[in-house]
N, C-alpha and C positions, 0 to 999 in steps of 0.2 A: 137291852140298852136301846134307847130311842136314837133316831138318826140325828137329832139336834143336840144330843148330850155331848159334852166335852170330856175327853179322856186324856189324862196326863200320862204320857209314856215315860218309862224310866230312862234316864240318860244312858247313852251308849259309849263305850270306850273303843278307841281305835287301836289300842295296844293289846297284845295277846295276854291272856291271864297268866299270873305267876304260878309256879308249881305248887306252892304251899297255900294258895288262896282259893280254896274251893268254896264256891258259893258266896264269895265276898266280892265286893267291888261291882263295877259295871259290866254287864254282859258284853262280849265281843261282837264285832260286826261279822255276820256270816260271809264267807268267801263267795265271790261271784262265779257263776258257772261259765265255762268257756263256750265259744260259739259251736265248736265241733261237738261238744257234749250236748249243747242245747238243741242243735239241729238234728232231727231224727234221720236215721239212715234208711233211705228207701231203696229197695232192691227191685229193679225192673223185672217184669216177667220174662221168662225165656221165650225167645222167638221161635216160631215153628220151623221145622227143618226145611220146609219147602221154600221159605222166604230167605234163607241164609245166603243163597247165591244171588245177590243183587247185581244188576247190570253195572258194570264199571264204565264210567265215561272216559273217552279217549283223552290222553294227556294233551294239553295245549301245545301246539307247535310254536316254532320261533316266529312264524309269520302271523299267527293268530294270538292275540293277547288272552290272558286268563280271564275267566268270567268273574271270579271272586276278587274284588279289590282288596288292597292292603288295609289292615286294620288301622283306624284313625285317619284315613285319607278319604276325601269325597270321591264319589263316583264320577270320573272324568267323562264317561259316556253321556251323562246328562248335560255336560257343558258344550257338547259339539254344536257348532253353529256355522252358518255360511254368511259371509260378509261381502257385500257388493260395494266396491269403491268406484265412484264415478270418475271418469277421466275427462278432463276438459279438452275440447278440441284445440288443436294448434292453430296459430295465426298463419294466415296465408302470406307467402313471400313471393317475390318475383320468380324464384327458382321453383316453388311449389304453389302455383296459383290456386289449385283446388286440393284441399287436404281432406280426405275422408275421415269420419269420426271412428275412433277405435271402440271396439266392444268393451263392455264392462269386464273387468278381470275378476274371476271367481277365486276367492281364497278360502278353500275348505279347511275344516279343522283337521288336525293330525289324527284324531281318533275316528274319523269317518271311514266307513268300510268301503265307500265307493271309490273307484280309481280316479286319480286326479288327471284331468285333461291337460295336455300341454298348452302353452300359451300360443295364441294365434300369431302367425308370422306377420311381420310388419309389411305394409305396402311398399312397393319399390320406391315410391316417391318419398317415403318417410325414413328410409335407411340412412344411417349416419354416414355422411360423406366427409372426407378429410377437408380441412380448411385449405383454401388456396394458398400456396406458398407465395411469400412476398417476392417481388421482383428483385433479383440480385443485381445491385448496381456495381459494375466493375470499377475497381480502384483506378483512379486516374494516374496514369503513368505517362511519363514524358517519353518522347521518341529518343532512341539511343543516339548519342552524339557520334558523328563520323570522326575518325581519327584526324582527317584533314581539317575539320572545323575546330578541333580542340586548340590548335595553335592560335587561330584568330580570336577565340574567346579568352584565352589567357592574355593575349596582347591587349584586349579591351579592359582587362583587370589591372593593367599597368605593368605587367611582367615584360621585361625586354626579350625580344625574340632571339637575340643572339645567345641568351643563356640556355635555350632549349637544345640547340645543336641540330645538325642535319638529320640525325637518325632518330629524332623524337617521334615522328609519326609511326615508324616501324615498331618502336618500343611500345607505343600505345596499343597497337594491334596485338602484340604478343604478350605484354605484361599488364596492361591496363593503364588507366590514366594516373592513378596515385603512384604506382611503382615507377612508371616512366618519368613522371615529374620529379619525384624524389631523387632519382638517379641523375637527372639533368641538373638540378639545383646543387646537388653535392659536388658535381664537377665544375659548375660555373660560378657559384657564389664565393666571394672571398671569405676566408675563415675569420670569425670574430675573435678578438683577444680574450684571454681568461680574466676573470675578475681578480683584483688583488686581495689576498687574504692574510698577508703577513702582518705580524705585530708592528705597529708604528707606521705602516704604509698609509698613503692617502689616496682616495679616489674622488675626483671631481665630477659632479653631475651639473652640467651647464645647460641653461635654457631660460626662456622668458616666463616670468610670473610664478604663480602658485603651482602650476603644473610641475615645475622643476622640483619644488620641495616635496610634493606628493610622490613623484617618481623616486626621489632619493630615499624617502622613508619606506616605500615599498621594497626597494632594493635592500635596505638595511634589514627589514623583516625576513627577506629571503636568505640573507647571510646570518640570521639569528642574532642580530644586534638590536639594541634598544633604539626604536625610531626617534625617541625624544632627544637622543644624544647626537642626532645629525646636525652639523653646524650649518647655519643659514647666513650666507654672506650677501647682503643687499644694502643699498643706500637709499632705497625708495620708501614708499608708504607701507610696504609689505613686511617690514621688519618685525611687527608685532605678531606675526604668524608663528614665531618660535619663542620659547622662553628666554629669559634674560641670560641664562647660563649657556645657551646655544645660539646666541645672536652675535653677529659681527657687522658693525656699521662703520667702523674706522679701521685704519691700518694698525693702530696700537692694539685694538681688540683682537685682530687677526694674529698678531705676534704672540699675544698671551695665550690664545687657544692653541696655537701651534706648539708651544712649550708643553702644554698639558697632553697633547696628542702623542708626543714623543715618548712620554712616560707610560702611556696606555699600553695594555697588552693585546690590543685588537687593532683592526684596521679602522681608520677614521674616514667617514663619508662627509664631504663638504658640498652643499648645494649652493651654487652661485647663480644669482639672478642676473641674467644677461639678455635683455630685451633685443628685439630685432634691430633697433637702432641703439646698439650697445655702446658703452663707454669703454673704449679700448684701454684707457689708462687704468681703470679699476680692475679690469680682468688681468692685465699684465702685473699689477701689484699683488693680486691674490696668487698668481702662479709663482711669483718670486718668493713670497712668504711661505707657502705650503709645499712647493716642489712636488706636485702629485705624481704618482706612478702612472696613472691613466686618466684621461679626460673623455667622458662620454657626454654627447650632446643629445638633448631631448627635442624631438621633432614631432609635429602632429601629422597624421596621415591625411588629414583633410586639407593641408596646405599643398600647393603645387611645388614640385621640385625646383621649378625655375625661380620661385621666391625664396626657397630655403638655401639654394646654392650660394648666393652672395653673403648671406649671414654666416654660413659655415666657413666660407673662405676667409671671413674677417676675424675669426677666432684664432688665437695664437697656436692652439693645439687641439686636435680632435682625433681620438683613437677609435671610437665606435659610436654608433647611433642607438638611441632608445626610441622606438616607434610606438606611438600611442594612438588610440581611438581608430583602429582599423575598421571596426564595425560601422563607423559613421562615414566611411569613404567609399565612393563608387569604384575607385581604382586603388586598393590598399597596397599594391606592390609597386606603385609609381615611384616610391623613394629609391628603388633599385635602378631607376632608369638613368639618372644623371649624377646622383651622389656617389662619389667614389669611396667614401668611408664605409666600412662593413657595418652591418646591423647586428647589435649585440642582444637586444631584447625586443620582443614584439608583444605589446600589451602585458608586460610584466613577466613573460615567459621567455626562456632561452630561445633565440632565433636560430633553430637548427633547420636543415633542409626538410625534415619531417614536419616541423611546425609550419613552415611556409606551404608545403604541399597540402597539409590538412586545411589550412585557411583558404587556399585557392580552390581546392576540390569542393569545399562547402559552398563557396560562391557559385561554382559551376552547377551544383545541384539546385541552388536557389534560382538561377536564371532559367533552368529547364522546367520548373514547376509552373 
């Protein structure tokens, strides 16, 4: 057959031949031979007896790595290198006028067999020095007050010297200013009356202007009463400060409000507008209609006691004082100098000896700063 002739091969079958079909159908594909069978087995020649005792290399120690790298990993010995990092010279400062340059630092590879030289020691002028500590400014403290000077300072705050007593200076030396002042005021101040709290009772808060209504409402809030139910008795232009149901501008309105207060189950607070030039007739009519249990007068700490004394003496009844705005006065205790009525409230707080002592000691601290 020539090389350019075309030969048609019979079709092959991929299925095994059936048992009863000999010589019929398509011939099967011959099975492929395995690699183990295909590869010839080569037996190496036996080594001579003289060469069997080959020299055995010493096992690598822990300090020396093995010569044969792991399979699949690159040889790290070929990656060993030495890198030189230049170090920029430091800037000269007044503390270090001349700064020498540092040598380049050698960073050898970890696989290098040469020992690593230690880093050169820094020059003494380049050693880190701790930052200078900031100057500690001592806290400004006032000089301690001598016990003999405490009496004079309290007198400048308006406190009457006769309330302190002869043993006050000795008490300051042994107990301190606050304890000695509290003890002296507890013995010298007149005791303020208690606020009425019974059902149907009436408390009058008398004073000039809007400050009186504000003080009465604050007192009502202290007694857990509704501030809007405070009765406002005035015949001036300030009548609109209270709602119509709590406003009294005539005697008939006062009689009607009084009938309602008798049936109430709580105490009734009535704020009476009584200016410094008060109408004695109006005040007398209110007292006759309401018959209050107590009358407390509102005074400003910024007013001089000499000006308040004639006004208080002109009122038909005064049982206690309500002192306000003590923080605006240079002598907040001046109301104790000439007014004989006891002080019931100081800035909305019960005027106890502890309260007066706290107020005066705070002022003493303020004058020393």
